[in-house]
NUVEXRO-566865 format. One record per residue (C-alpha): x, y, z. Coordinates in Angstrom, 1 decimal, m for minus. Example, Ala and Ser with C-alpha at 12.3 -4.5 7.8 and 13.67 -1.06 7.14 Angstrom:
<atoms>
[[12.3, m4.5, 7.8]]
[[13.7, m1.1, 7.1]]
</atoms>
This chain:
<atoms>
[[m132.9, 5.1, 27.9]]
[[m131.4, 7.5, 26.1]]
[[m129.5, 8.8, 28.7]]
[[m127.8, 5.7, 29.2]]
[[m126.8, 5.2, 26.2]]
[[m125.5, 8.7, 25.9]]
[[m123.5, 7.7, 29.3]]
[[m121.7, 4.6, 27.5]]
[[m121.2, 6.9, 24.8]]
[[m119.5, 9.2, 27.0]]
[[m117.7, 6.7, 28.7]]
[[m116.6, 5.1, 25.5]]
[[m115.3, 8.8, 24.3]]
[[m113.4, 9.3, 27.6]]
[[m111.7, 5.6, 27.5]]
[[m110.7, 6.0, 23.5]]
[[m108.8, 9.8, 24.6]]
[[m107.7, 8.2, 27.6]]
[[m106.1, 5.3, 25.1]]
[[m105.1, 7.6, 22.8]]
[[m103.4, 9.6, 25.0]]
[[m101.5, 6.8, 26.8]]
[[m100.7, 5.3, 23.4]]
[[m99.5, 8.5, 22.1]]
[[m97.5, 9.1, 25.2]]
[[m95.9, 5.5, 24.7]]
[[m95.0, 6.4, 21.2]]
[[m93.3, 9.7, 22.5]]
[[m91.3, 7.9, 25.0]]
[[m90.1, 4.8, 22.3]]
[[m89.3, 7.8, 19.7]]
[[m87.7, 9.4, 22.4]]
[[m85.6, 6.2, 23.5]]
[[m84.6, 5.6, 20.0]]
[[m83.3, 8.8, 19.2]]
[[m81.3, 8.7, 22.7]]
[[m80.1, 5.2, 21.8]]
[[m79.1, 6.4, 17.9]]
[[m77.3, 9.4, 19.8]]
[[m75.5, 6.8, 22.2]]
[[m74.6, 4.7, 19.0]]
[[m73.7, 7.6, 17.2]]
[[m71.2, 8.8, 19.7]]
[[m69.7, 5.5, 20.6]]
[[m68.9, 5.3, 16.5]]
[[m67.0, 8.8, 16.7]]
[[m64.9, 7.4, 20.0]]
[[m64.6, 4.5, 18.1]]
[[m63.1, 6.3, 15.0]]
[[m61.1, 8.6, 17.3]]
[[m59.7, 5.4, 18.8]]
[[m58.8, 4.0, 15.5]]
[[m57.4, 7.1, 14.4]]
[[m55.2, 7.2, 17.4]]
[[m53.9, 4.2, 16.9]]
[[m53.3, 4.2, 13.6]]
[[m51.4, 7.7, 13.8]]
[[m49.3, 6.3, 17.2]]
[[m48.6, 2.9, 14.8]]
[[m47.6, 5.3, 12.0]]
[[m45.5, 7.3, 14.2]]
[[m43.7, 4.0, 15.7]]
[[m43.2, 2.9, 12.3]]
[[m41.4, 6.4, 11.4]]
[[m39.4, 6.2, 14.4]]
[[m38.2, 2.5, 13.8]]
[[m37.4, 3.6, 10.0]]
[[m35.3, 6.7, 11.2]]
[[m33.6, 4.3, 13.6]]
[[m32.9, 1.9, 11.3]]
[[m32.0, 4.5, 8.2]]
[[m29.2, 5.9, 11.6]]
[[m27.7, 2.3, 12.3]]
[[m27.5, 1.7, 8.4]]
[[m25.6, 5.0, 8.1]]
[[m23.6, 4.5, 11.1]]
[[m22.9, 0.7, 9.8]]
[[m21.9, 2.4, 6.5]]
[[m19.6, 4.7, 8.2]]
[[m18.0, 2.4, 10.1]]
[[m17.3, 0.2, 6.9]]
[[m15.8, 3.4, 5.1]]
[[m13.7, 4.3, 8.2]]
[[m12.4, 0.6, 8.1]]
[[m11.4, 0.8, 4.4]]
[[m9.6, 3.8, 5.3]]
[[m7.7, 2.5, 8.0]]
[[m6.7, m0.7, 6.0]]
[[m5.3, 1.8, 2.9]]
[[m3.2, 3.4, 5.6]]
[[m2.1, 0.5, 7.6]]
[[m1.3, m0.8, 3.3]]
[[0.5, 2.6, 2.5]]
[[2.3, 2.8, 6.2]]
[[3.8, m0.9, 5.5]]
[[4.7, m0.3, 2.0]]
[[6.3, 2.9, 3.2]]
[[8.0, 1.1, 6.1]]
[[9.1, m1.4, 3.7]]
[[11.1, 1.0, 1.0]]
[[12.7, 2.6, 3.8]]
[[13.7, m0.6, 5.0]]
[[15.0, m1.5, 1.8]]
[[17.0, 2.0, 1.6]]
[[18.2, 1.5, 4.8]]
[[19.3, m1.7, 3.8]]
[[23.5, m1.8, 2.9]]
[[24.2, m2.5, m0.8]]
[[25.3, m5.9, m1.3]]
[[29.1, m6.4, m1.6]]
[[30.2, m6.4, m5.3]]
[[31.3, m10.4, m5.8]]
[[35.0, m9.7, m6.1]]
[[36.8, m12.0, m8.4]]
[[40.3, m13.7, m8.1]]
[[42.7, m10.9, m9.8]]
[[44.9, m12.5, m12.7]]
[[48.3, m13.7, m12.4]]
[[51.9, m12.9, m12.7]]
[[54.4, m15.5, m12.5]]
[[57.2, m17.1, m14.7]]
[[56.8, m18.5, m18.0]]
[[55.8, m22.4, m19.0]]
[[54.3, m24.3, m21.3]]
[[51.7, m25.3, m19.2]]
[[50.9, m22.3, m17.7]]
[[50.0, m21.0, m21.3]]
[[47.8, m24.0, m21.8]]
[[45.9, m23.9, m18.7]]
[[45.4, m20.2, m18.8]]
[[41.3, m18.9, m18.5]]
[[41.7, m16.1, m20.7]]
[[44.1, m13.7, m22.1]]
[[48.3, m14.7, m21.9]]
[[50.7, m11.8, m22.6]]
[[54.5, m13.2, m22.6]]
[[56.5, m10.4, m21.4]]
[[60.4, m10.8, m22.5]]
[[62.2, m9.2, m19.4]]
[[66.3, m9.0, m18.5]]
[[67.3, m8.6, m15.2]]
[[70.0, m6.0, m16.5]]
[[67.1, m4.1, m18.3]]
[[66.3, m0.7, m16.2]]
[[62.6, m0.3, m17.6]]
[[61.8, m3.8, m17.4]]
[[62.6, m3.7, m13.7]]
[[60.6, m0.4, m13.3]]
[[57.8, m2.2, m15.0]]
[[58.1, m5.9, m13.2]]
[[58.1, m3.7, m9.3]]
[[54.9, m1.8, m11.1]]
[[53.1, m5.2, m12.1]]
[[54.5, m6.9, m8.3]]
[[52.6, m3.7, m6.4]]
[[49.7, m4.1, m8.5]]
[[48.8, m7.5, m8.2]]
[[45.4, m7.2, m7.4]]
[[44.8, m4.7, m10.4]]
[[45.4, m7.2, m12.7]]
[[42.1, m8.4, m14.5]]
[[41.0, m11.4, m13.9]]
[[41.1, m13.1, m17.2]]
[[44.5, m12.2, m17.7]]
[[47.6, m14.1, m17.1]]
[[51.3, m12.1, m17.3]]
[[53.9, m15.1, m17.7]]
[[57.9, m13.8, m17.6]]
[[60.5, m14.7, m19.9]]
[[63.7, m14.4, m19.1]]
[[65.1, m12.8, m22.2]]
[[68.6, m14.2, m22.1]]
[[67.2, m18.0, m21.9]]
[[64.5, m18.5, m23.7]]
[[66.2, m18.8, m26.9]]
[[64.0, m20.9, m28.5]]
[[60.7, m18.8, m27.2]]
[[62.3, m15.8, m28.8]]
[[62.6, m17.1, m32.3]]
[[59.5, m18.1, m32.3]]
[[57.9, m15.8, m31.9]]
[[60.8, m13.4, m33.6]]
[[61.8, m11.6, m30.3]]
[[64.6, m9.1, m30.8]]
[[64.8, m7.1, m27.7]]
[[64.1, m7.3, m24.7]]
[[61.2, m5.5, m22.8]]
[[59.1, m7.2, m25.8]]
[[55.4, m8.3, m24.9]]
[[53.6, m11.5, m27.1]]
[[49.9, m11.8, m26.8]]
[[49.1, m15.4, m27.3]]
[[46.2, m17.9, m27.6]]
[[46.2, m21.3, m24.9]]
[[47.8, m22.9, m27.9]]
[[50.7, m20.5, m27.8]]
[[50.1, m19.3, m30.9]]
[[50.7, m15.5, m31.7]]
[[47.8, m13.5, m31.4]]
[[49.7, m9.7, m31.7]]
[[53.3, m8.4, m30.2]]
[[54.3, m4.9, m29.2]]
[[57.2, m3.2, m27.5]]
[[57.6, m0.8, m24.6]]
[[55.7, 0.5, m21.5]]
[[56.8, 0.1, m17.5]]
[[53.5, 0.0, m15.8]]
[[50.7, m2.3, m15.8]]
[[48.1, m0.3, m17.0]]
[[50.2, 0.2, m20.3]]
[[50.0, m3.6, m20.6]]
[[46.3, m4.1, m19.9]]
[[45.6, m1.8, m22.5]]
[[47.6, m3.1, m25.2]]
[[45.4, m6.6, m24.7]]
[[43.2, m7.6, m27.3]]
</atoms>
């Protein structure tokens, strides 16, 4: 009986040891598997982090390149705009210079010529209708200085001022006219208004210029 009990105890001890050994081996294997899984997970996370970092770096690099490209494009656009402004200013300056040159090259307009004054025989109607100053010249055909003056006036008709009318009165026949203005000798000049009123009187002078210089 004691032998049987001892055998049973021995079997229990051996069975327990075997179960403990197997259980311990299973725990170790499970722990090893868990550790391997954890290592693999950590490696996967590291790899994911590396990939994410690469993606971020690639995005940042592309963003930087895009900004650099935009900056270059903006700079090029600004430079072109400045060039366009400069070209426009240069064109405006050229147009102004051409306009100035054209104006310089244009011939000056010819002065508007006025019809010269007149030199003719005396009449009261010519005095009344004269536009401007009127000078009555009392001349005689036999008077040498009178003939010199008359030839100079006729040779210089274009030089008679436009507002001057010179009327030749015959000293020998215009007795009433001489009496009216108190003329007592030939080669006398009388300036009158349009109503025939005396303005001034003088004698002498054998050129048109000498007559014109005395008119008031």
